N, C-alpha and C positions, 0 to 999 in steps of 0.2 A: 504494500500500500504506500503510495507516494501522495502525501497530503492528508494528515489525520485531523481535518477540521470537522465541521458539523456533519457533513455527509460522509466524509471519510471515516469519522469515528463511528457512525452508525453502521457502515459497511464492515468495520473491524469487529464490531459486536456480532453482526450477522455471521461472519466467518467463524468467530469463536464458538458459535452455537451449531455450526454445520457438521453433518455426519460425513461429508465427502471432502470438503475443502478444509485446509488448515492454514493458519497464518505463518508465514516464513519470516517477514521483516516489515518494519514500518519506517518511513523516512519523512521528516518534516523540516521546518525552518530552524528549529532549535535543537541543540544537541540532546536535550532531554526527551525529544520526540522521536529520536532515532534509536532503534533497537532491533535485535534479532529475537526470535522465539525458538527455544530449544525444541527439537522435534519430539512430538509425542507428549509435550507438556505445555503449560502456559507460562513457563518461566521466561522472563525477559533478560536478555544479555545486551547491555548498552553497546551501541556502535561507536567506533572511534572516529567517525566522519559524518558529514552531513548529507552525503549523496552517494548512491550506489555506483560502483565503478568496476566491480569484478563479477564474474558469473555467479559465484556463490552468494553474492549480496542479495540476490533476488530469487523468488520462486519461479514457477513456470508461468503463472498468470500474474501480470503486473497491472494494478489498478491505479490510474492517475486521477487524483481527486483534488487538483489545484485549481485556483481561479482561472476562468477562461483565457484571460490575457497572458497566462503563464504556461499554458499547455504546449504551445509551439516551441518555446525556448526549452521547456523540459524535455520534449521529444528530441530536439536537436542535441541537447547536452547528453542525453542517454545514448544517442547514436554515435557519439564521439568516444564512448568508453570501450573497454576491452570485452564487453559482454557479448556472448555468442547469441545473436538474435534469432537465428534459424530455429532455435529450440524454445522460443518465448512467444507468449500471446499477450497482447497489450490492449487495454481498453481505457477510455476516459469516460467520465460521468457527466460531461457537459450536455445541456439541452440545446444550446444555441449553435454548437459546432458539430459538424459531422466527422466521420472517421478519417477523412483526408488530412486532417491536421496532424495525424500520426504517420504520414507518408515517409518522413525520414527514417522511421523504424521499420516500416513496411519494405522500404528499399534495401534494408539490411537483412531482410528475411523474416521479420516478425509477422505474425498473423494479427491483424488489427481490427478494432470495431469500437463503436460507442454504445454505451448502455446508460440511458438516462432515466432516472426514477421520476415519475410524475407525482411528486410529493414535496412538501415543505419540510425543511430540517433546521434545527437550531442546535447549538452545542449541548451535548449531554444526551441527545436522542440515541436510542438503541435500535436493535433489530426489529422491535415491534412496529416501527414506523414503516416498514416494508409490507406489513400484513395487508393483503388484498389490493395492493396498488398495481398500476401499470408501469411498464418500462418501454421506452422506445428503443428500437435496435437499428443500427446502421453499420454497414461494413462488410467484412468477409463472411458470407453465409455459412461457410464450413465451421465457423466458430459459434454459431448461434445455439446449437444444441447444448454445448458446454455451459454457455451463459444462462440458459434456461435451467440447467441443473443447479446453478448457483442460487437462483431466486425462487424457483417453484416450491421448495420446502416451506417457504414462508407465506405461501398463498398468493404470491405475486404473479402477474402475467406479463407477456411481452407482445409487442406488435412491431413488425418490420416496416420502417418508413423510408421514403426517399429523402434525399437531402433537403429538398424544398418542404416536404411534409414535416420533417423533423423541426425545421426552423419555424414553420407555421404553428406547430404544436407547442413549441416553447413560447411563442408570442401569445397564444391563447392561454397558456398556463399563467403567464404574467398577469393578464387581465383577470383570470379566474381566482388567483391567489393574492398576488402582491397588491393589485389595484383594488381588490375587495377590501383589503386592510386599509388602504388610503380612503376609500369611500366610508368605511365604518369609523375612521378617525374624524371625518367631517361630521358624521352623525353624533359622535361622542362630544365634539366641540360645540355643536349647536345646542345640545341638551344642557351641557355644563354651563355654557355661556348664558343660558336663560334660567339658571338657578335650579337645574334638575340634575344633581350630581350622580344619581343612580339611573339616569335615562337609558344608558346602554343596556343595563341589566333589565330594565322594563321592556326593552325592545327585543330581548333575546328570543322569546317565543315566536314572534313574527318573522325574525330572521331565519330561525330553524325551519318554520313551516314553509317559508318561501323557497328555501333550498330544497326541501323535500318535494314540494310541488314541481319544481323545475325538473327534477330527476324522475318523477313519477308521471308527469303530464307533458313535459316539454315546455320550452319558453313561451310559445305562442298561446298556451292555455293557462299560463301561470300569472299573467299580468293582472293586477287588481289596482284599486285606487282611483284617483280623479281622472287620469287620462283614459283608463279602461272604461270609465263611465261617461266620458265626454264632458266632464265637469269643468267648464271654462272658467267659472268664477273662482274656484279653488286654486286653479293653476295661476290665475292672475294675482290672487292674494299672496301666494307663495313667492312669486317674482317680486312683488312689492316688498315683502319681508327681506328679500336678498339684495335690494337696491344699493345698500351701503357696503356690499361685499362683491365687487365685480367678478372675482374668480369663482365664487360659489354660484353667482347668477349665471355665468357662462356654463358651468358644469351642469346646473339644473336644466338649462336650455338644451345642451347637447344630449344629455340622457333622456330628456323629455321628447326630443325629436325621434330618438330610437323607439321610445315607448309608443309614439303615435303610429309608427310603422307597424309595430306589433299589434296594436289595437285595430288598425286598418285591416290587417291580414286575418285577425281572429274574428272580426265582425262584432266585437264586444260593445261598440258604441256606434251611434249614427255617423255616417261618413261626413256629413256636413259639420257636425260638432268637432270631429277630428281635424277637419280642414281649418276650422276657426282656431283651434288650439295651435296648429302648426303656424298659423299667421301671427299668433301672439308671440311665439318663439322667434320666428323669422318673418317679418311682415311681407317681404317680397317673394317668399318661397312659392306661392301659388299664383303669382301675377302672370300676365300674358307676355310680359316683356322678355 
């Protein structure tokens, strides 16, 4: 394992619980992060260097779990060592980059792929974070069955994606996870800013129910609220409330326009009401000009 951070640490825990795979060595930015594991035990032997350079420094499967911007330099640095790459298999865990970033090692004879978990990780997470999740796979197909052996005992599944699909899936994951946090931070700020310190807690049931509806019914059948009803007056009042905060005003507009499209397709409100709401958000959107 190269890179024992949040995701790397969870992968280390996964390997430590595995019946087929065992941990050989770990490499990180600090000397305390670099160690070998005695075969057949969990005993750690401190390494006397910060980066693998000899064949015995690595196991058969090398997992690179460093930040995206460091994967290329890591692969280049590894390719300059004395390691015999024809007997090695290398993966990285990035969602945004495909397996071609490992081409310096592929040219040296290594089998390469990317294996990206569609999950969020923070430091201290363990193998349980992989339970029931999906991984995207890209790279040498001869390698995929082995990688499935790595994740399947934990209830995880994989899907082979093209380079473009992998990048699109990562973009979608950022909206689904990271920007959901951003949106909920706005929610938290609005409630606290109006003297409701437990507002986020009060909204927890509606958040859970909305997510459940999305996965049970799909997005088109899960929209509720003023736009789904064609309630122009409520939308106008909300915008009035946001006039002193241009950023949130624009965010409400942009999300609202998407909601009008959903409402239009689902037929939840009269089309003339939806048109008027769109005109509130963007006055010229339905003009003939």
